[in-house]
C-alpha positions in Angstrom: -3.7 7.5 -10.5 -4.2 10.9 -12.5 -7.9 10.9 -11.1 -6.5 10.4 -7.4 -3.7 13.1 -8.1 -1.0 10.5 -7.2 1.2 11.5 -10.1 1.7 15.0 -8.3 3.3 13.2 -5.3 4.8 10.0 -6.7 6.1 8.4 -9.9 5.0 4.8 -10.8 8.2 3.7 -9.7 7.9 5.2 -6.3 4.4 3.7 -5.9 5.4 0.4 -6.6 8.9 0.7 -4.3 6.7 2.0 -1.5 4.1 -0.8 -1.9 6.7 -3.4 -2.1 8.0 -2.8 1.3 4.6 -4.1 2.9 4.8 -7.7 4.2 2.2 -10.2 4.9 2.7 -13.3 7.1 0.4 -16.4 6.7 0.0 -19.0 9.3 -1.9 -22.1 9.3 -5.4 -21.6 10.9 -5.0 -18.0 11.5 -6.1 -14.8 9.5 -3.2 -13.1 7.5 -0.9 -10.9 9.6 0.0 -7.5 7.9 3.4 -5.6 8.8 2.9 -1.9 10.0 1.8 0.4 7.2 3.4 3.7 6.7 1.3 6.9 6.1 2.4 6.9 2.5 1.5 3.3 2.1 -1.9 4.0 3.6 -2.7 7.1 1.4 -1.6 4.9 -1.7 -3.9 2.1 -0.7 -6.9 4.6 0.1 -6.5 6.2 -3.1 -7.1 2.8 -4.9 -10.1 2.0 -2.3 -8.1 -0.8 -0.7 -9.1 -1.5 2.9 -6.1 -1.4 5.4 
């Protein structure tokens, strides 16, 4: 987190709260469906090299 400079914008609690809002729905025989991702969530995921 320090290398990505996320501590300047968010505390650990804020990061976890923001990511906890994300929802994924699993249905049989279909790829998982992700809920909409906010700009904050997208920036956090990109900082950790996670595809959105």
